[in-house]
CHARMM internal coordinates of N, CA and C (Angstrom, degrees):
IC EDIT
DIST 1 N 1 CA 1.4402
DIST 1 CA 1 C 1.5301
ANGL 1 N 1 CA 1 C 108.75
DIST 1 C 2 N 1.3101
ANGL 1 CA 1 C 2 N 115.88
DIHE 1 N 1 CA 1 C 2 N 134.82
DIST 2 N 2 CA 1.4590
ANGL 1 C 2 N 2 CA 121.65
DIHE 1 CA 1 C 2 N 2 CA 177.30
DIST 2 CA 2 C 1.5215
ANGL 2 N 2 CA 2 C 108.24
DIHE 1 C 2 N 2 CA 2 C -95.41
DIST 2 C 3 N 1.3093
ANGL 2 CA 2 C 3 N 115.57
DIHE 2 N 2 CA 2 C 3 N 129.10
DIST 3 N 3 CA 1.4567
ANGL 2 C 3 N 3 CA 118.10
DIHE 2 CA 2 C 3 N 3 CA 178.13
DIST 3 CA 3 C 1.5218
ANGL 3 N 3 CA 3 C 108.95
DIHE 2 C 3 N 3 CA 3 C -109.52
DIST 3 C 4 N 1.3026
ANGL 3 CA 3 C 4 N 114.74
DIHE 3 N 3 CA 3 C 4 N 143.73
DIST 4 N 4 CA 1.4647
ANGL 3 C 4 N 4 CA 119.40
DIHE 3 CA 3 C 4 N 4 CA 177.77
DIST 4 CA 4 C 1.5136
ANGL 4 N 4 CA 4 C 108.40
DIHE 3 C 4 N 4 CA 4 C -114.85
DIST 4 C 5 N 1.3180
ANGL 4 CA 4 C 5 N 116.73
DIHE 4 N 4 CA 4 C 5 N 151.33
DIST 5 N 5 CA 1.4634
ANGL 4 C 5 N 5 CA 118.35
DIHE 4 CA 4 C 5 N 5 CA 179.31
DIST 5 CA 5 C 1.5144
ANGL 5 N 5 CA 5 C 110.70
DIHE 4 C 5 N 5 CA 5 C -64.61
DIST 5 C 6 N 1.3115
ANGL 5 CA 5 C 6 N 115.29
DIHE 5 N 5 CA 5 C 6 N 144.65
DIST 6 N 6 CA 1.4607
ANGL 5 C 6 N 6 CA 120.85
DIHE 5 CA 5 C 6 N 6 CA 178.93
DIST 6 CA 6 C 1.5162
ANGL 6 N 6 CA 6 C 109.70
DIHE 5 C 6 N 6 CA 6 C -68.52
DIST 6 C 7 N 1.3198
ANGL 6 CA 6 C 7 N 116.27
DIHE 6 N 6 CA 6 C 7 N 132.65
DIST 7 N 7 CA 1.4592
ANGL 6 C 7 N 7 CA 120.41
DIHE 6 CA 6 C 7 N 7 CA 174.91
DIST 7 CA 7 C 1.5246
ANGL 7 N 7 CA 7 C 108.30
DIHE 6 C 7 N 7 CA 7 C -74.01
DIST 7 C 8 N 1.3237
ANGL 7 CA 7 C 8 N 117.17
DIHE 7 N 7 CA 7 C 8 N 142.97
DIST 8 N 8 CA 1.4650
ANGL 7 C 8 N 8 CA 118.83
DIHE 7 CA 7 C 8 N 8 CA 177.25
DIST 8 CA 8 C 1.5211
ANGL 8 N 8 CA 8 C 110.41
DIHE 7 C 8 N 8 CA 8 C -57.71
DIST 8 C 9 N 1.3168
ANGL 8 CA 8 C 9 N 116.11
DIHE 8 N 8 CA 8 C 9 N 142.56
DIST 9 N 9 CA 1.4614
ANGL 8 C 9 N 9 CA 120.85
DIHE 8 CA 8 C 9 N 9 CA -179.24
DIST 9 CA 9 C 1.5273
ANGL 9 N 9 CA 9 C 109.43
DIHE 8 C 9 N 9 CA 9 C -77.51
DIST 9 C 10 N 1.2912
ANGL 9 CA 9 C 10 N 115.12
DIHE 9 N 9 CA 9 C 10 N 126.96
DIST 10 N 10 CA 1.4490
ANGL 9 C 10 N 10 CA 121.59
DIHE 9 CA 9 C 10 N 10 CA 178.36
DIST 10 CA 10 C 1.5243
ANGL 10 N 10 CA 10 C 106.85
DIHE 9 C 10 N 10 CA 10 C -136.89
DIST 10 C 11 N 1.3195
ANGL 10 CA 10 C 11 N 117.05
DIHE 10 N 10 CA 10 C 11 N 142.64
DIST 11 N 11 CA 1.4615
ANGL 10 C 11 N 11 CA 120.47
DIHE 10 CA 10 C 11 N 11 CA -175.53
DIST 11 CA 11 C 1.5144
ANGL 11 N 11 CA 11 C 111.22
DIHE 10 C 11 N 11 CA 11 C -127.62
DIST 11 C 12 N 1.3030
ANGL 11 CA 11 C 12 N 114.66
DIHE 11 N 11 CA 11 C 12 N 152.19
DIST 12 N 12 CA 1.4627
ANGL 11 C 12 N 12 CA 121.72
DIHE 11 CA 11 C 12 N 12 CA 174.85
DIST 12 CA 12 C 1.5311
ANGL 12 N 12 CA 12 C 108.54
DIHE 11 C 12 N 12 CA 12 C -56.09
DIST 12 C 13 N 1.3274
ANGL 12 CA 12 C 13 N 116.56
DIHE 12 N 12 CA 12 C 13 N 136.16
DIST 13 N 13 CA 1.4556
ANGL 12 C 13 N 13 CA 122.03
DIHE 12 CA 12 C 13 N 13 CA 178.30
DIST 13 CA 13 C 1.5159
ANGL 13 N 13 CA 13 C 113.89
DIHE 12 C 13 N 13 CA 13 C 92.92
DIST 13 C 14 N 1.3357
ANGL 13 CA 13 C 14 N 117.36
DIHE 13 N 13 CA 13 C 14 N -18.19
DIST 14 N 14 CA 1.4581
ANGL 13 C 14 N 14 CA 120.05
DIHE 13 CA 13 C 14 N 14 CA 175.47
DIST 14 CA 14 C 1.5216
ANGL 14 N 14 CA 14 C 108.52
DIHE 13 C 14 N 14 CA 14 C -76.86
DIST 14 C 15 N 1.3156
ANGL 14 CA 14 C 15 N 115.49
DIHE 14 N 14 CA 14 C 15 N 165.16
DIST 15 N 15 CA 1.4572
ANGL 14 C 15 N 15 CA 118.11
DIHE 14 CA 14 C 15 N 15 CA 178.52
DIST 15 CA 15 C 1.5189
ANGL 15 N 15 CA 15 C 110.15
DIHE 14 C 15 N 15 CA 15 C -111.98
DIST 15 C 16 N 1.3174
ANGL 15 CA 15 C 16 N 114.69
DIHE 15 N 15 CA 15 C 16 N 150.71
DIST 16 N 16 CA 1.4549
ANGL 15 C 16 N 16 CA 123.56
DIHE 15 CA 15 C 16 N 16 CA 174.73
DIST 16 CA 16 C 1.5197
ANGL 16 N 16 CA 16 C 106.64
DIHE 15 C 16 N 16 CA 16 C -123.13
DIST 16 C 17 N 1.3210
ANGL 16 CA 16 C 17 N 116.37
DIHE 16 N 16 CA 16 C 17 N 153.88
DIST 17 N 17 CA 1.4599
ANGL 16 C 17 N 17 CA 120.63
DIHE 16 CA 16 C 17 N 17 CA -175.73
DIST 17 CA 17 C 1.5189
ANGL 17 N 17 CA 17 C 109.25
DIHE 16 C 17 N 17 CA 17 C -122.70
DIST 17 C 18 N 1.3175
ANGL 17 CA 17 C 18 N 115.43
DIHE 17 N 17 CA 17 C 18 N 140.92
DIST 18 N 18 CA 1.4598
ANGL 17 C 18 N 18 CA 119.55
DIHE 17 CA 17 C 18 N 18 CA 177.77
DIST 18 CA 18 C 1.5242
ANGL 18 N 18 CA 18 C 110.34
DIHE 17 C 18 N 18 CA 18 C -81.03
DIST 18 C 19 N 1.3315
ANGL 18 CA 18 C 19 N 116.37
DIHE 18 N 18 CA 18 C 19 N 143.47
DIST 19 N 19 CA 1.4560
ANGL 18 C 19 N 19 CA 118.80
DIHE 18 CA 18 C 19 N 19 CA 169.08
DIST 19 CA 19 C 1.5339
ANGL 19 N 19 CA 19 C 107.44
DIHE 18 C 19 N 19 CA 19 C -76.18
DIST 19 C 20 N 1.2930
ANGL 19 CA 19 C 20 N 118.10
DIHE 19 N 19 CA 19 C 20 N -174.25
DIST 20 N 20 CA 1.4659
ANGL 19 C 20 N 20 CA 120.41
DIHE 19 CA 19 C 20 N 20 CA 175.18
DIST 20 CA 20 C 1.5314
ANGL 20 N 20 CA 20 C 107.55
DIHE 19 C 20 N 20 CA 20 C -63.33
DIST 20 C 21 N 1.3191
ANGL 20 CA 20 C 21 N 116.41
DIHE 20 N 20 CA 20 C 21 N 125.30
DIST 21 N 21 CA 1.4560
ANGL 20 C 21 N 21 CA 120.76
DIHE 20 CA 20 C 21 N 21 CA -176.11
DIST 21 CA 21 C 1.5194
ANGL 21 N 21 CA 21 C 110.53
DIHE 20 C 21 N 21 CA 21 C -142.92
DIST 21 C 22 N 1.3204
ANGL 21 CA 21 C 22 N 115.42
DIHE 21 N 21 CA 21 C 22 N 154.63
DIST 22 N 22 CA 1.4603
ANGL 21 C 22 N 22 CA 120.07
DIHE 21 CA 21 C 22 N 22 CA 175.16
DIST 22 CA 22 C 1.5290
ANGL 22 N 22 CA 22 C 111.04
DIHE 21 C 22 N 22 CA 22 C -105.45
DIST 22 C 23 N 1.3102
ANGL 22 CA 22 C 23 N 116.01
DIHE 22 N 22 CA 22 C 23 N 15.85
DIST 23 N 23 CA 1.4654
ANGL 22 C 23 N 23 CA 121.77
DIHE 22 CA 22 C 23 N 23 CA 178.94
DIST 23 CA 23 C 1.5296
ANGL 23 N 23 CA 23 C 109.23
DIHE 22 C 23 N 23 CA 23 C -62.96
DIST 23 C 24 N 1.3268
ANGL 23 CA 23 C 24 N 117.09
DIHE 23 N 23 CA 23 C 24 N 134.23
DIST 24 N 24 CA 1.4624
ANGL 23 C 24 N 24 CA 122.16
DIHE 23 CA 23 C 24 N 24 CA -176.64
DIST 24 CA 24 C 1.5259
ANGL 24 N 24 CA 24 C 113.46
DIHE 23 C 24 N 24 CA 24 C -72.36
DIST 24 C 25 N 1.3213
ANGL 24 CA 24 C 25 N 117.89
DIHE 24 N 24 CA 24 C 25 N -22.37
DIST 25 N 25 CA 1.4683
ANGL 24 C 25 N 25 CA 120.31
DIHE 24 CA 24 C 25 N 25 CA -174.62
DIST 25 CA 25 C 1.5242
ANGL 25 N 25 CA 25 C 113.32
DIHE 24 C 25 N 25 CA 25 C -114.69
DIST 25 C 26 N 1.3460
ANGL 25 CA 25 C 26 N 116.79
DIHE 25 N 25 CA 25 C 26 N 8.46
DIST 26 N 26 CA 1.4657
ANGL 25 C 26 N 26 CA 122.47
DIHE 25 CA 25 C 26 N 26 CA 173.50
DIST 26 CA 26 C 1.5235
ANGL 26 N 26 CA 26 C 108.22
DIHE 25 C 26 N 26 CA 26 C -131.41
DIST 26 C 27 N 1.3264
ANGL 26 CA 26 C 27 N 117.10
DIHE 26 N 26 CA 26 C 27 N 139.97
DIST 27 N 27 CA 1.4568
ANGL 26 C 27 N 27 CA 122.39
DIHE 26 CA 26 C 27 N 27 CA -178.76
DIST 27 CA 27 C 1.5240
ANGL 27 N 27 CA 27 C 110.17
DIHE 26 C 27 N 27 CA 27 C -96.77
DIST 27 C 28 N 1.3290
ANGL 27 CA 27 C 28 N 116.98
DIHE 27 N 27 CA 27 C 28 N 134.16
DIST 28 N 28 CA 1.4696
ANGL 27 C 28 N 28 CA 121.73
DIHE 27 CA 27 C 28 N 28 CA 177.41
DIST 28 CA 28 C 1.5223
ANGL 28 N 28 CA 28 C 110.65
DIHE 27 C 28 N 28 CA 28 C -58.18
DIST 28 C 29 N 1.3289
ANGL 28 CA 28 C 29 N 115.34
DIHE 28 N 28 CA 28 C 29 N 139.04
DIST 29 N 29 CA 1.4669
ANGL 28 C 29 N 29 CA 123.35
DIHE 28 CA 28 C 29 N 29 CA 178.28
DIST 29 CA 29 C 1.5245
ANGL 29 N 29 CA 29 C 113.96
DIHE 28 C 29 N 29 CA 29 C 59.29
DIST 29 C 30 N 1.3024
ANGL 29 CA 29 C 30 N 117.26
DIHE 29 N 29 CA 29 C 30 N 23.81
DIST 30 N 30 CA 1.4622
ANGL 29 C 30 N 30 CA 122.97
DIHE 29 CA 29 C 30 N 30 CA 177.98
DIST 30 CA 30 C 1.5246
ANGL 30 N 30 CA 30 C 109.30
DIHE 29 C 30 N 30 CA 30 C -96.43
DIST 30 C 31 N 1.3312
ANGL 30 CA 30 C 31 N 116.25
DIHE 30 N 30 CA 30 C 31 N 142.54
DIST 31 N 31 CA 1.4635
ANGL 30 C 31 N 31 CA 120.31
DIHE 30 CA 30 C 31 N 31 CA 174.79
DIST 31 CA 31 C 1.5211
ANGL 31 N 31 CA 31 C 109.47
DIHE 30 C 31 N 31 CA 31 C -91.73
DIST 31 C 32 N 1.3205
ANGL 31 CA 31 C 32 N 115.11
DIHE 31 N 31 CA 31 C 32 N 139.58
DIST 32 N 32 CA 1.4651
ANGL 31 C 32 N 32 CA 122.74
DIHE 31 CA 31 C 32 N 32 CA 177.65
DIST 32 CA 32 C 1.5207
ANGL 32 N 32 CA 32 C 107.93
DIHE 31 C 32 N 32 CA 32 C -126.83
DIST 32 C 33 N 1.3279
ANGL 32 CA 32 C 33 N 116.78
DIHE 32 N 32 CA 32 C 33 N 137.82
DIST 33 N 33 CA 1.4592
ANGL 32 C 33 N 33 CA 122.04
DIHE 32 CA 32 C 33 N 33 CA -179.31
DIST 33 CA 33 C 1.5246
ANGL 33 N 33 CA 33 C 109.36
DIHE 32 C 33 N 33 CA 33 C -83.58
DIST 33 C 34 N 1.3259
ANGL 33 CA 33 C 34 N 115.62
DIHE 33 N 33 CA 33 C 34 N 132.58
DIST 34 N 34 CA 1.4616
ANGL 33 C 34 N 34 CA 121.70
DIHE 33 CA 33 C 34 N 34 CA 177.94
DIST 34 CA 34 C 1.5248
ANGL 34 N 34 CA 34 C 108.38
DIHE 33 C 34 N 34 CA 34 C -74.76
DIST 34 C 35 N 1.3253
ANGL 34 CA 34 C 35 N 116.00
DIHE 34 N 34 CA 34 C 35 N 120.25
DIST 35 N 35 CA 1.4646
ANGL 34 C 35 N 35 CA 122.06
DIHE 34 CA 34 C 35 N 35 CA -177.94
DIST 35 CA 35 C 1.5256
ANGL 35 N 35 CA 35 C 112.42
DIHE 34 C 35 N 35 CA 35 C -86.46
DIST 35 C 36 N 1.3304
ANGL 35 CA 35 C 36 N 115.80
DIHE 35 N 35 CA 35 C 36 N -34.41
DIST 36 N 36 CA 1.4713
ANGL 35 C 36 N 36 CA 120.54
DIHE 35 CA 35 C 36 N 36 CA -177.90
DIST 36 CA 36 C 1.5217
ANGL 36 N 36 CA 36 C 108.10
DIHE 35 C 36 N 36 CA 36 C -157.97
DIST 36 C 37 N 1.3341
ANGL 36 CA 36 C 37 N 115.98
DIHE 36 N 36 CA 36 C 37 N 146.05
DIST 37 N 37 CA 1.4657
ANGL 36 C 37 N 37 CA 122.25
DIHE 36 CA 36 C 37 N 37 CA 176.81
DIST 37 CA 37 C 1.5220
ANGL 37 N 37 CA 37 C 107.81
DIHE 36 C 37 N 37 CA 37 C -120.52
DIST 37 C 38 N 1.3199
ANGL 37 CA 37 C 38 N 116.16
DIHE 37 N 37 CA 37 C 38 N 137.18
DIST 38 N 38 CA 1.4560
ANGL 37 C 38 N 38 CA 121.41
DIHE 37 CA 37 C 38 N 38 CA -177.82
DIST 38 CA 38 C 1.5251
ANGL 38 N 38 CA 38 C 110.56
DIHE 37 C 38 N 38 CA 38 C -106.78
DIST 38 C 39 N 1.3028
ANGL 38 CA 38 C 39 N 115.72
DIHE 38 N 38 CA 38 C 39 N 159.78
DIST 39 N 39 CA 1.4611
ANGL 38 C 39 N 39 CA 122.26
DIHE 38 CA 38 C 39 N 39 CA -174.18
DIST 39 CA 39 C 1.5277
ANGL 39 N 39 CA 39 C 112.42
DIHE 38 C 39 N 39 CA 39 C -59.45
DIST 39 C 40 N 1.3245
ANGL 39 CA 39 C 40 N 117.66
DIHE 39 N 39 CA 39 C 40 N -27.77
DIST 40 N 40 CA 1.4661
ANGL 39 C 40 N 40 CA 120.24
DIHE 39 CA 39 C 40 N 40 CA -179.71
DIST 40 CA 40 C 1.5325
ANGL 40 N 40 CA 40 C 112.55
DIHE 39 C 40 N 40 CA 40 C -83.61
DIST 40 C 41 N 1.3430
ANGL 40 CA 40 C 41 N 116.98
DIHE 40 N 40 CA 40 C 41 N 2.60
DIST 41 N 41 CA 1.4660
ANGL 40 C 41 N 41 CA 121.18
DIHE 40 CA 40 C 41 N 41 CA 177.87
DIST 41 CA 41 C 1.5119
ANGL 41 N 41 CA 41 C 114.58
DIHE 40 C 41 N 41 CA 41 C 93.84
DIST 41 C 42 N 1.3311
ANGL 41 CA 41 C 42 N 117.27
DIHE 41 N 41 CA 41 C 42 N -7.66
DIST 42 N 42 CA 1.4597
ANGL 41 C 42 N 42 CA 119.09
DIHE 41 CA 41 C 42 N 42 CA 175.22
DIST 42 CA 42 C 1.5242
ANGL 42 N 42 CA 42 C 108.87
DIHE 41 C 42 N 42 CA 42 C -74.14
DIST 42 C 43 N 1.3129
ANGL 42 CA 42 C 43 N 116.06
DIHE 42 N 42 CA 42 C 43 N 161.16
DIST 43 N 43 CA 1.4563
ANGL 42 C 43 N 43 CA 119.96
DIHE 42 CA 42 C 43 N 43 CA -179.30
DIST 43 CA 43 C 1.5212
ANGL 43 N 43 CA 43 C 110.35
DIHE 42 C 43 N 43 CA 43 C -142.76
DIST 43 C 44 N 1.3105
ANGL 43 CA 43 C 44 N 114.94
DIHE 43 N 43 CA 43 C 44 N 164.05
DIST 44 N 44 CA 1.4544
ANGL 43 C 44 N 44 CA 122.32
DIHE 43 CA 43 C 44 N 44 CA -175.81
DIST 44 CA 44 C 1.5252
ANGL 44 N 44 CA 44 C 109.45
DIHE 43 C 44 N 44 CA 44 C -115.24
DIST 44 C 45 N 1.3298
ANGL 44 CA 44 C 45 N 116.01
DIHE 44 N 44 CA 44 C 45 N 131.83
DIST 45 N 45 CA 1.4646
ANGL 44 C 45 N 45 CA 121.73
DIHE 44 CA 44 C 45 N 45 CA 173.90
DIST 45 CA 45 C 1.5245
ANGL 45 N 45 CA 45 C 108.46
DIHE 44 C 45 N 45 CA 45 C -132.27
DIST 45 C 46 N 1.3130
ANGL 45 CA 45 C 46 N 115.84
DIHE 45 N 45 CA 45 C 46 N 167.66
DIST 46 N 46 CA 1.4597
ANGL 45 C 46 N 46 CA 121.37
DIHE 45 CA 45 C 46 N 46 CA 173.65
DIST 46 CA 46 C 1.5201
ANGL 46 N 46 CA 46 C 106.58
DIHE 45 C 46 N 46 CA 46 C -102.82
DIST 46 C 47 N 1.3463
ANGL 46 CA 46 C 47 N 117.30
DIHE 46 N 46 CA 46 C 47 N 124.72
DIST 47 N 47 CA 1.4646
ANGL 46 C 47 N 47 CA 120.57
DIHE 46 CA 46 C 47 N 47 CA -178.31
DIST 47 CA 47 C 1.5318
ANGL 47 N 47 CA 47 C 111.15
DIHE 46 C 47 N 47 CA 47 C -81.47
DIST 47 C 48 N 1.3250
ANGL 47 CA 47 C 48 N 116.98
DIHE 47 N 47 CA 47 C 48 N -175.32
DIST 48 N 48 CA 1.4628
ANGL 47 C 48 N 48 CA 121.91
DIHE 47 CA 47 C 48 N 48 CA -176.02
DIST 48 CA 48 C 1.5277
ANGL 48 N 48 CA 48 C 113.63
DIHE 47 C 48 N 48 CA 48 C -66.41
DIST 48 C 49 N 1.3221
ANGL 48 CA 48 C 49 N 117.10
DIHE 48 N 48 CA 48 C 49 N -19.38
DIST 49 N 49 CA 1.4669
ANGL 48 C 49 N 49 CA 120.42
DIHE 48 CA 48 C 49 N 49 CA 179.08
DIST 49 CA 49 C 1.5259
ANGL 49 N 49 CA 49 C 111.94
DIHE 48 C 49 N 49 CA 49 C -92.65
DIST 49 C 50 N 1.3495
ANGL 49 CA 49 C 50 N 116.25
DIHE 49 N 49 CA 49 C 50 N -3.26
DIST 50 N 50 CA 1.4527
ANGL 49 C 50 N 50 CA 120.59
DIHE 49 CA 49 C 50 N 50 CA -179.36
DIST 50 CA 50 C 1.5160
ANGL 50 N 50 CA 50 C 114.32
DIHE 49 C 50 N 50 CA 50 C 92.84
DIST 50 C 51 N 1.3359
ANGL 50 CA 50 C 51 N 116.47
DIHE 50 N 50 CA 50 C 51 N 1.47
DIST 51 N 51 CA 1.4658
ANGL 50 C 51 N 51 CA 121.07
DIHE 50 CA 50 C 51 N 51 CA 179.07
DIST 51 CA 51 C 1.5226
ANGL 51 N 51 CA 51 C 110.11
DIHE 50 C 51 N 51 CA 51 C -83.82
DIST 51 C 52 N 1.3243
ANGL 51 CA 51 C 52 N 116.62
DIHE 51 N 51 CA 51 C 52 N 144.14
DIST 52 N 52 CA 1.4661
ANGL 51 C 52 N 52 CA 121.94
DIHE 51 CA 51 C 52 N 52 CA 173.17
DIST 52 CA 52 C 1.5205
ANGL 52 N 52 CA 52 C 108.28
DIHE 51 C 52 N 52 CA 52 C -81.02
DIST 52 C 53 N 1.3249
ANGL 52 CA 52 C 53 N 116.27
DIHE 52 N 52 CA 52 C 53 N 130.89
DIST 53 N 53 CA 1.4663
ANGL 52 C 53 N 53 CA 119.77
DIHE 52 CA 52 C 53 N 53 CA 177.64
DIST 53 CA 53 C 1.5259
ANGL 53 N 53 CA 53 C 109.59
DIHE 52 C 53 N 53 CA 53 C -129.54
DIST 53 C 54 N 1.3221
ANGL 53 CA 53 C 54 N 115.29
DIHE 53 N 53 CA 53 C 54 N 146.51
DIST 54 N 54 CA 1.4558
ANGL 53 C 54 N 54 CA 122.69
DIHE 53 CA 53 C 54 N 54 CA 177.66
DIST 54 CA 54 C 1.5231
ANGL 54 N 54 CA 54 C 108.29
DIHE 53 C 54 N 54 CA 54 C -92.40
DIST 54 C 55 N 1.3220
ANGL 54 CA 54 C 55 N 116.00
DIHE 54 N 54 CA 54 C 55 N 133.76
DIST 55 N 55 CA 1.4654
ANGL 54 C 55 N 55 CA 121.11
DIHE 54 CA 54 C 55 N 55 CA -176.49
DIST 55 CA 55 C 1.5191
ANGL 55 N 55 CA 55 C 110.90
DIHE 54 C 55 N 55 CA 55 C -130.67
DIST 55 C 56 N 1.3490
ANGL 55 CA 55 C 56 N 114.62
DIHE 55 N 55 CA 55 C 56 N 160.00
DIST 56 N 56 CA 1.4566
ANGL 55 C 56 N 56 CA 122.62
DIHE 55 CA 55 C 56 N 56 CA 172.20
DIST 56 CA 56 C 1.5196
ANGL 56 N 56 CA 56 C 107.17
DIHE 55 C 56 N 56 CA 56 C -115.38
DIST 56 C 57 N 1.3358
ANGL 56 CA 56 C 57 N 117.23
DIHE 56 N 56 CA 56 C 57 N 142.05
DIST 57 N 57 CA 1.4591
ANGL 56 C 57 N 57 CA 121.30
DIHE 56 CA 56 C 57 N 57 CA -179.84
DIST 57 CA 57 C 1.5232
ANGL 57 N 57 CA 57 C 110.00
DIHE 56 C 57 N 57 CA 57 C -59.56
DIST 57 C 58 N 1.3182
ANGL 57 CA 57 C 58 N 116.53
DIHE 57 N 57 CA 57 C 58 N -46.60
DIST 58 N 58 CA 1.4699
ANGL 57 C 58 N 58 CA 121.81
DIHE 57 CA 57 C 58 N 58 CA -178.94
DIST 58 CA 58 C 1.5182
ANGL 58 N 58 CA 58 C 109.95
DIHE 57 C 58 N 58 CA 58 C -110.51
DIST 58 C 59 N 1.3110
ANGL 58 CA 58 C 59 N 116.14
DIHE 58 N 58 CA 58 C 59 N 143.80
DIST 59 N 59 CA 1.4597
ANGL 58 C 59 N 59 CA 121.83
DIHE 58 CA 58 C 59 N 59 CA 175.78
DIST 59 CA 59 C 1.5353
ANGL 59 N 59 CA 59 C 111.91
DIHE 58 C 59 N 59 CA 59 C 56.12
DIST 59 C 60 N 1.3250
ANGL 59 CA 59 C 60 N 115.93
DIHE 59 N 59 CA 59 C 60 N 48.08
DIST 60 N 60 CA 1.4625
ANGL 59 C 60 N 60 CA 121.10
DIHE 59 CA 59 C 60 N 60 CA -176.79
DIST 60 CA 60 C 1.5367
ANGL 60 N 60 CA 60 C 111.08
DIHE 59 C 60 N 60 CA 60 C -77.61
DIST 60 C 61 N 1.2973
ANGL 60 CA 60 C 61 N 116.33
DIHE 60 N 60 CA 60 C 61 N 130.50
DIST 61 N 61 CA 1.4579
ANGL 60 C 61 N 61 CA 121.81
DIHE 60 CA 60 C 61 N 61 CA 179.39
DIST 61 CA 61 C 1.5176
ANGL 61 N 61 CA 61 C 113.33
DIHE 60 C 61 N 61 CA 61 C -62.98
DIST 61 C 62 N 1.3290
ANGL 61 CA 61 C 62 N 117.12
DIHE 61 N 61 CA 61 C 62 N -32.11
DIST 62 N 62 CA 1.4651
ANGL 61 C 62 N 62 CA 120.47
DIHE 61 CA 61 C 62 N 62 CA 178.94
DIST 62 CA 62 C 1.5287
ANGL 62 N 62 CA 62 C 111.59
DIHE 61 C 62 N 62 CA 62 C -69.78
DIST 62 C 63 N 1.3248
ANGL 62 CA 62 C 63 N 116.86
DIHE 62 N 62 CA 62 C 63 N -21.00
DIST 63 N 63 CA 1.4626
ANGL 62 C 63 N 63 CA 122.40
DIHE 62 CA 62 C 63 N 63 CA -179.18
DIST 63 CA 63 C 1.5297
ANGL 63 N 63 CA 63 C 111.13
DIHE 62 C 63 N 63 CA 63 C -107.90
DIST 63 C 64 N 1.3261
ANGL 63 CA 63 C 64 N 115.98
DIHE 63 N 63 CA 63 C 64 N 21.84
DIST 64 N 64 CA 1.4710
ANGL 63 C 64 N 64 CA 121.51
DIHE 63 CA 63 C 64 N 64 CA -179.11
DIST 64 CA 64 C 1.5232
ANGL 64 N 64 CA 64 C 112.54
DIHE 63 C 64 N 64 CA 64 C 53.73
DIST 64 C 65 N 1.3306
ANGL 64 CA 64 C 65 N 115.59
DIHE 64 N 64 CA 64 C 65 N 41.70
DIST 65 N 65 CA 1.4634
ANGL 64 C 65 N 65 CA 121.47
DIHE 64 CA 64 C 65 N 65 CA 175.72
DIST 65 CA 65 C 1.5167
ANGL 65 N 65 CA 65 C 114.95
DIHE 64 C 65 N 65 CA 65 C 87.95
DIST 65 C 66 N 1.3248
ANGL 65 CA 65 C 66 N 117.11
DIHE 65 N 65 CA 65 C 66 N 0.94
DIST 66 N 66 CA 1.4708
ANGL 65 C 66 N 66 CA 119.01
DIHE 65 CA 65 C 66 N 66 CA 177.94
DIST 66 CA 66 C 1.5235
ANGL 66 N 66 CA 66 C 109.88
DIHE 65 C 66 N 66 CA 66 C -83.45
DIST 66 C 67 N 1.3405
ANGL 66 CA 66 C 67 N 115.41
DIHE 66 N 66 CA 66 C 67 N 172.02
DIST 67 N 67 CA 1.4614
ANGL 66 C 67 N 67 CA 122.05
DIHE 66 CA 66 C 67 N 67 CA -178.40
DIST 67 CA 67 C 1.5254
ANGL 67 N 67 CA 67 C 110.84
DIHE 66 C 67 N 67 CA 67 C -102.46
DIST 67 C 68 N 1.3225
ANGL 67 CA 67 C 68 N 115.77
DIHE 67 N 67 CA 67 C 68 N 147.21
DIST 68 N 68 CA 1.4461
ANGL 67 C 68 N 68 CA 121.34
DIHE 67 CA 67 C 68 N 68 CA 171.73
DIST 68 CA 68 C 1.5188
ANGL 68 N 68 CA 68 C 109.45
DIHE 67 C 68 N 68 CA 68 C -71.50
DIST 68 C 69 N 1.3253
ANGL 68 CA 68 C 69 N 117.11
DIHE 68 N 68 CA 68 C 69 N 149.82
DIST 69 N 69 CA 1.4539
ANGL 68 C 69 N 69 CA 122.28
DIHE 68 CA 68 C 69 N 69 CA 175.61
DIST 69 CA 69 C 1.5281
ANGL 69 N 69 CA 69 C 106.93
DIHE 68 C 69 N 69 CA 69 C -94.36
DIST 69 C 70 N 1.3354
ANGL 69 CA 69 C 70 N 115.83
DIHE 69 N 69 CA 69 C 70 N 119.15
DIST 70 N 70 CA 1.4565
ANGL 69 C 70 N 70 CA 120.47
DIHE 69 CA 69 C 70 N 70 CA -177.83
DIST 70 CA 70 C 1.5172
ANGL 70 N 70 CA 70 C 109.90
DIHE 69 C 70 N 70 CA 70 C -86.73
DIST 70 C 71 N 1.3146
ANGL 70 CA 70 C 71 N 116.43
DIHE 70 N 70 CA 70 C 71 N 137.34
DIST 71 N 71 CA 1.4617
ANGL 70 C 71 N 71 CA 121.95
DIHE 70 CA 70 C 71 N 71 CA -177.46
DIST 71 CA 71 C 1.5163
ANGL 71 N 71 CA 71 C 112.57
DIHE 70 C 71 N 71 CA 71 C -101.78
DIST 71 C 72 N 1.3112
ANGL 71 CA 71 C 72 N 118.39
DIHE 71 N 71 CA 71 C 72 N 16.61
DIST 72 N 72 CA 1.4570
ANGL 71 C 72 N 72 CA 120.05
DIHE 71 CA 71 C 72 N 72 CA -177.87
DIST 72 CA 72 C 1.4949
ANGL 72 N 72 CA 72 C 112.60
DIHE 71 C 72 N 72 CA 72 C -99.19
END
COOR INIT
IC SEED 1 N 1 CA 1 C
IC BUILD
């Protein structure tokens, strides 16, 4: 049996915080409310421009491979 590491638990309505980032549509150290969580562990937030974006807790492409800071 192959085991995979458990994804961190994240829930709709909780907030996540960005680490220091140079992303044009996310602000460093800003909290964003999780709008939806998917079975694969990805989640949906609204960025600074009002667009919905899909994110991963670890190794997120929007954060250039950095991890989101969980506030739970």
